[in-house]
Backbone bond lengths (Angstrom), bond angles and torsions (degrees), N, CA, C in turn:
res aa  C-N    CA-C-N  psi(-1)  N-CA   C-N-CA  omega(-1)  CA-C   N-CA-C  phi
1 M - - - 1.437 - - 1.523 107.47 -
2 T 1.294 114.97 125.07 1.458 118.54 -172.04 1.513 109.55 -169.99
3 V 1.319 115.48 -173.74 1.457 121.50 166.60 1.526 107.88 -144.79
4 I 1.322 114.66 132.93 1.456 123.78 172.57 1.520 105.30 -124.68
5 A 1.330 117.97 129.81 1.464 121.47 -178.05 1.520 109.56 -132.27
6 A 1.341 115.60 147.05 1.462 120.86 -179.76 1.519 110.48 -141.52
7 N 1.334 114.19 149.89 1.461 122.02 174.78 1.516 106.91 -135.04
8 W 1.343 115.86 135.68 1.461 122.71 -174.16 1.520 109.91 -122.93
9 T 1.329 116.54 140.84 1.461 122.76 168.67 1.522 107.15 -133.44
10 Q 1.328 117.15 173.73 1.460 119.91 178.81 1.523 112.52 -67.78
11 T 1.328 117.51 -19.18 1.460 120.57 -178.41 1.526 114.22 -99.63
12 G 1.327 117.53 -15.88 1.458 119.25 -179.16 1.520 111.46 175.60
13 A 1.316 115.18 -178.82 1.459 121.03 -178.45 1.518 109.92 -148.46
14 A 1.319 114.93 159.08 1.462 121.86 173.34 1.521 107.83 -131.67
15 L 1.324 115.80 146.55 1.459 122.22 178.67 1.518 107.32 -144.68
16 G 1.325 116.66 134.26 1.459 119.87 -179.41 1.502 111.91 -144.71
17 G 1.325 114.62 166.75 1.452 120.53 179.99 1.506 112.39 -150.21
18 D 1.316 115.05 169.70 1.453 121.52 -178.10 1.529 110.91 -91.22
19 S 1.338 115.36 -175.64 1.466 121.35 -178.02 1.521 113.34 -118.96
20 G 1.323 117.57 13.40 1.454 120.20 -176.70 1.515 113.18 -76.05
21 A 1.317 114.96 145.45 1.464 122.98 171.13 1.515 105.47 -130.61
22 F 1.329 116.77 117.22 1.449 120.96 -169.52 1.514 111.46 -122.36
23 E 1.323 115.44 144.75 1.446 121.98 171.57 1.524 107.65 -74.62
24 D 1.337 117.14 146.65 1.465 119.47 174.87 1.520 109.23 -52.94
25 G 1.294 116.89 132.14 1.452 121.36 -177.46 1.520 112.52 96.12
26 G 1.321 116.88 -16.57 1.455 120.40 174.10 1.506 116.18 77.75
27 N 1.333 118.97 15.55 1.460 120.00 179.71 1.514 113.21 -76.79
28 L 1.318 117.78 -21.36 1.457 121.51 -179.02 1.515 109.12 -127.27
29 K 1.329 116.29 129.28 1.466 121.50 177.94 1.520 108.10 -123.30
30 M 1.316 115.19 126.69 1.460 122.61 175.36 1.525 106.59 -127.40
31 L 1.320 116.92 168.47 1.461 121.34 174.03 1.515 108.30 -107.16
32 T 1.314 116.08 135.19 1.458 120.77 179.95 1.522 110.40 -94.27
33 A 1.317 115.34 142.65 1.460 121.00 173.16 1.523 110.58 -85.96
34 D 1.338 116.34 -13.66 1.464 121.36 -179.80 1.519 109.86 -81.55
35 P 1.319 117.96 132.08 1.468 119.15 177.94 1.523 111.04 -70.78
36 K 1.336 115.13 151.05 1.458 122.10 174.94 1.525 110.97 -107.90
37 V 1.337 116.68 -7.66 1.464 121.85 -179.62 1.523 109.13 -123.07
38 F 1.349 115.33 147.56 1.456 121.10 -172.42 1.519 110.43 -141.55
39 K 1.324 115.23 149.74 1.462 121.32 176.87 1.518 108.17 -116.51
40 F 1.328 114.91 121.13 1.457 122.11 174.67 1.527 106.83 -104.08
41 D 1.318 118.87 -175.01 1.466 121.04 -177.60 1.522 112.44 -51.29
42 A 1.299 117.46 -60.77 1.466 121.56 -175.40 1.518 111.47 -126.01
43 M 1.346 116.56 26.32 1.454 120.69 -177.01 1.522 109.63 -148.36
44 L 1.324 115.23 142.12 1.455 122.20 170.00 1.517 107.47 -108.86
45 A 1.335 117.52 145.82 1.461 120.68 179.58 1.518 109.47 -144.32
46 G 1.329 115.66 142.29 1.451 122.01 175.59 1.513 109.63 -138.26
47 V 1.339 116.30 145.24 1.454 121.30 -173.35 1.520 110.88 -119.07
48 A 1.316 116.22 134.93 1.462 123.13 170.91 1.512 107.68 -115.28
49 G 1.320 116.14 139.03 1.453 120.33 177.84 1.509 112.13 109.44
50 S 1.300 116.15 -128.93 1.457 124.91 -171.51 1.534 113.51 -59.34
51 F 1.352 115.65 127.12 1.461 118.81 174.56 1.522 111.05 -69.32
52 R 1.311 118.23 -22.54 1.473 120.07 173.31 1.525 109.94 -62.29
53 V 1.328 116.52 -44.37 1.462 120.88 179.12 1.532 109.95 -69.07
54 I 1.327 117.27 -38.24 1.471 120.66 176.13 1.524 109.49 -56.87
55 N 1.329 117.04 -46.43 1.467 120.61 179.53 1.521 112.03 -63.82
56 L 1.332 117.02 -40.42 1.468 120.14 178.60 1.531 111.05 -63.60
57 V 1.315 117.25 -45.78 1.472 119.97 -179.92 1.521 109.97 -62.59
58 G 1.321 117.19 -39.91 1.463 120.35 179.27 1.514 113.74 -62.21
59 R 1.321 117.09 -27.25 1.469 121.76 179.80 1.524 113.56 -97.13
60 A 1.318 116.74 -3.65 1.467 120.56 -176.06 1.522 111.14 -66.06
61 E 1.298 115.41 143.97 1.464 122.05 175.05 1.521 106.74 -119.17
62 V 1.318 115.06 77.64 1.460 121.52 -175.51 1.517 109.67 -129.35
63 K 1.318 115.19 164.57 1.458 119.93 -177.84 1.521 113.87 -118.95
64 D 1.351 117.04 -9.01 1.461 118.17 -178.03 1.525 110.80 -151.58
65 V 1.316 115.30 170.64 1.460 122.22 -176.00 1.525 111.72 -60.68
66 F 1.318 117.35 -45.88 1.459 119.33 -176.62 1.526 111.41 -72.13
67 G 1.323 117.67 -29.74 1.455 120.68 172.53 1.525 111.24 -65.25
68 L 1.335 116.49 -40.18 1.463 120.69 177.02 1.523 110.33 -65.72
69 R 1.330 117.46 -43.55 1.464 120.92 177.59 1.528 111.07 -59.14
70 D 1.341 116.52 -45.59 1.460 120.46 -179.32 1.529 111.20 -64.05
71 Y 1.348 117.01 -40.30 1.465 122.07 177.52 1.534 110.37 -61.12
72 L 1.335 116.46 -47.25 1.461 119.77 -179.76 1.518 111.24 -64.53
73 Q 1.319 117.00 -39.40 1.462 120.87 -179.96 1.529 110.64 -62.68
74 K 1.328 116.53 -34.98 1.461 121.04 178.97 1.536 111.33 -74.55
75 E 1.334 116.58 -39.60 1.466 121.16 -173.67 1.522 114.53 -82.94
76 I 1.310 117.89 -28.20 1.465 120.49 -175.04 1.522 109.14 -90.63
77 T 1.312 114.35 114.46 1.460 120.81 175.10 1.521 106.48 -121.93
78 G 1.288 116.64 143.06 1.460 119.75 -177.52 1.521 110.82 78.57
79 D 1.306 115.44 -167.03 1.460 121.51 -175.52 1.524 110.32 -90.74
80 S 1.313 116.28 118.72 1.460 121.02 175.17 1.521 111.22 -105.05
81 G 1.313 116.96 15.16 1.449 120.34 179.54 1.520 111.52 73.42
82 E 1.312 115.00 -166.77 1.464 120.52 178.74 1.516 109.53 -85.14
83 W 1.320 115.64 134.74 1.457 121.31 178.17 1.514 109.27 -159.60
84 S 1.317 115.65 162.77 1.463 121.59 170.97 1.514 108.75 -156.27
85 V 1.317 115.32 157.59 1.458 122.70 -178.96 1.523 107.81 -124.29
86 L 1.330 116.27 127.10 1.455 122.07 175.66 1.521 107.86 -101.56
87 C 1.328 117.00 129.95 1.466 122.19 -176.86 1.520 110.23 -125.96
88 A 1.337 115.41 144.81 1.464 122.39 174.33 1.521 107.98 -123.09
89 T 1.344 115.69 127.06 1.458 122.09 177.17 1.522 108.12 -135.89
90 K 1.327 116.71 178.61 1.466 119.89 177.10 1.531 111.83 -62.33
91 D 1.330 116.96 -20.17 1.462 121.82 -179.08 1.526 113.53 -88.70
92 G 1.333 118.48 -6.30 1.453 121.10 178.20 1.511 112.73 130.78
93 L 1.332 115.33 -159.14 1.460 123.17 -179.06 1.525 109.55 -108.12
94 F 1.330 115.69 137.09 1.452 122.59 -175.72 1.523 109.20 -134.03
95 E 1.322 115.54 150.88 1.458 120.81 172.07 1.523 109.09 -124.46
96 I 1.323 115.78 130.15 1.462 122.27 171.71 1.523 105.77 -99.74
97 A 1.324 116.66 119.93 1.468 121.66 -178.08 1.524 110.09 -92.83
98 D 1.338 115.56 167.40 1.463 119.80 -176.83 1.525 113.69 -69.62
99 D 1.337 117.79 -5.42 1.462 120.28 171.00 1.534 110.71 -98.14
100 F 1.341 116.09 9.52 1.474 126.48 177.91 1.523 113.34 70.64
101 S 1.318 117.10 14.06 1.461 119.26 171.51 1.527 108.53 -75.17
102 V 1.329 116.15 156.66 1.465 121.86 179.38 1.521 108.35 -122.60
103 I 1.315 115.91 127.11 1.461 122.84 177.84 1.524 107.47 -108.48
104 H 1.332 117.47 128.84 1.467 122.62 174.01 1.527 106.44 -103.50
105 Y 1.322 116.95 112.55 1.461 120.97 -175.39 1.521 111.80 -76.59
106 R 1.320 115.27 141.47 1.459 121.68 175.65 1.525 110.60 -79.56
107 E 1.331 117.32 -38.33 1.458 121.35 179.60 1.529 110.49 -68.27
108 P 1.329 116.34 154.60 1.467 119.45 177.97 1.534 112.52 -84.80
109 Y 1.305 117.41 17.61 1.463 122.41 179.19 1.527 108.42 -148.10
110 A 1.328 115.53 154.14 1.462 121.13 177.53 1.516 108.30 -164.25
111 S 1.326 115.56 160.23 1.458 120.30 173.40 1.523 108.87 -151.35
112 I 1.321 115.40 159.61 1.458 122.75 179.10 1.517 108.56 -137.70
113 G 1.313 116.33 166.51 1.452 121.70 177.08 1.522 112.25 98.52
114 A 1.316 115.39 178.02 1.459 121.66 -175.18 1.527 112.58 -63.78
115 G 1.317 118.17 -27.80 1.467 121.50 179.34 1.511 114.09 -94.85
116 N 1.336 117.21 14.32 1.464 119.62 -172.49 1.523 114.23 -67.59
117 A 1.311 119.56 -29.93 1.470 119.61 -179.65 1.529 110.37 -62.72
118 F 1.315 116.90 -40.54 1.464 120.83 179.13 1.527 110.78 -68.64
119 A 1.323 116.11 -43.74 1.466 120.36 -178.37 1.527 110.95 -67.54
120 T 1.324 117.99 -43.15 1.459 120.41 -179.41 1.527 110.77 -65.22
121 G 1.317 117.35 -41.70 1.459 120.37 176.67 1.515 111.92 -61.12
122 A 1.318 116.21 -44.18 1.467 120.02 178.51 1.522 110.80 -64.31
123 L 1.325 117.81 -43.75 1.464 120.71 -179.92 1.519 111.54 -64.31
124 S 1.324 116.69 -36.96 1.459 120.09 177.61 1.524 110.59 -62.31
125 A 1.322 116.91 -47.79 1.471 120.27 179.26 1.527 111.35 -65.69
126 L 1.317 116.47 -41.63 1.466 120.50 -178.17 1.522 112.41 -68.82
127 S 1.329 117.93 -25.00 1.467 120.31 -178.49 1.523 111.53 -65.74
128 A 1.330 117.36 -20.86 1.460 120.92 179.29 1.535 112.20 -81.46
129 L 1.328 116.64 -12.35 1.461 120.69 -178.06 1.523 111.05 -92.99
130 E 1.306 116.42 132.82 1.460 120.97 176.28 1.522 109.53 -88.95
131 G 1.317 115.83 158.15 1.448 120.78 175.14 1.516 115.43 91.09
132 L 1.322 117.60 -3.41 1.458 120.62 177.18 1.526 109.30 -100.22
133 S 1.310 116.37 136.66 1.465 120.53 175.98 1.524 109.21 -79.40
134 P 1.335 117.83 162.32 1.465 119.59 174.25 1.535 111.99 -55.41
135 K 1.322 116.52 -38.77 1.471 119.65 179.85 1.525 110.57 -64.84
136 D 1.341 117.75 -41.17 1.466 120.97 177.57 1.524 110.78 -61.28
137 R 1.330 116.58 -44.08 1.468 120.66 -179.22 1.533 111.29 -63.07
138 V 1.322 116.00 -43.41 1.464 119.84 179.47 1.530 110.26 -64.78
139 Q 1.316 117.49 -42.54 1.468 120.71 178.77 1.529 111.03 -59.33
140 L 1.324 116.65 -45.79 1.466 120.59 179.73 1.531 111.93 -65.84
141 A 1.326 116.91 -39.34 1.465 120.46 178.61 1.527 111.23 -66.13
142 L 1.315 117.25 -42.37 1.465 120.30 177.66 1.523 110.70 -64.51
143 S 1.312 116.49 -40.24 1.473 120.24 178.02 1.524 111.10 -61.61
144 A 1.335 117.40 -41.42 1.469 120.89 177.73 1.528 110.28 -62.44
145 S 1.328 117.07 -42.45 1.466 120.54 178.47 1.522 111.03 -64.25
146 G 1.319 116.13 -43.68 1.464 120.18 179.70 1.515 112.40 -63.40
147 K 1.315 116.41 -32.20 1.470 120.66 179.95 1.522 111.98 -76.87
148 H 1.333 118.31 -36.98 1.453 121.12 -170.43 1.524 115.38 -107.70
149 S 1.315 119.15 -14.47 1.462 121.31 179.06 1.522 109.72 -105.86
150 T 1.318 115.49 137.83 1.461 119.78 175.52 1.528 111.30 -82.83
151 M 1.328 117.09 -1.71 1.458 121.04 -173.96 1.525 113.79 -112.64
152 C 1.326 117.57 21.61 1.459 121.19 171.37 1.521 107.96 -149.28
153 A 1.337 115.37 155.14 1.453 119.10 -172.90 1.523 111.36 -150.57
154 P 1.341 116.46 140.33 1.458 119.82 172.07 1.525 109.27 -70.90
155 P 1.318 119.55 165.53 1.466 126.06 6.97 1.521 112.17 -77.39
156 F 1.323 114.26 157.77 1.453 122.17 -179.28 1.517 110.07 -103.62
157 K 1.325 115.70 143.79 1.464 121.74 175.95 1.518 107.25 -116.24
158 I 1.343 116.06 128.94 1.459 121.29 -177.28 1.527 109.62 -128.75
159 F 1.318 115.27 133.53 1.462 121.94 172.43 1.524 108.35 -114.13
160 Q 1.320 115.14 154.73 1.465 119.38 172.50 1.519 109.43 -137.78
161 I 1.317 114.60 153.63 1.460 121.03 175.31 1.522 107.81 -132.58
162 F 1.319 114.63 153.58 1.455 121.35 175.87 1.518 106.17 -120.08
163 F 1.316 115.82 137.75 1.456 120.55 -173.99 1.518 110.69 -87.59
164 E 1.332 116.09 134.66 1.468 121.95 178.48 1.515 110.46 -60.07
165 G 1.300 115.10 137.97 1.453 120.97 177.21 1.522 114.15 77.79
166 A 1.331 117.06 1.68 1.460 119.86 179.61 1.517 109.62 -73.32
167 V 1.313 114.56 141.72 1.462 120.26 179.82 1.496 110.18 -83.22
């Protein structure tokens, strides 16, 4: 149970996540010291769901979304529960689902995890406002999720990347 949110522009992207660790059913909430979001060379990635998958993504040595999907498909054997990975690259925002399918989002924003409805709604509204950076939008969306969802918790960790050759 978590929230991972991302915002993409032609010049760069930001992706962030919460620090909650929850028991199934939400009766117990703890804070994890393990990050759920990661910065690779030209890609940001965040994981909702299985801490096994979070650990695998954190150790991955990949350069793109499909490389990460292939790595996870090779490493995950048996049932790892429900999980998904949100990625930001120069080509846009992608989600790797627990069936190893890859979704390329048309919108310049996306979120995953139990708090995603709050984050996606906030990102949708914030996308109409000028003057906010992707990092600002992600911070505000995560804050909205943390305030209104019982299944995500601050502190939030946010990474950003800037795309080479972007104007």
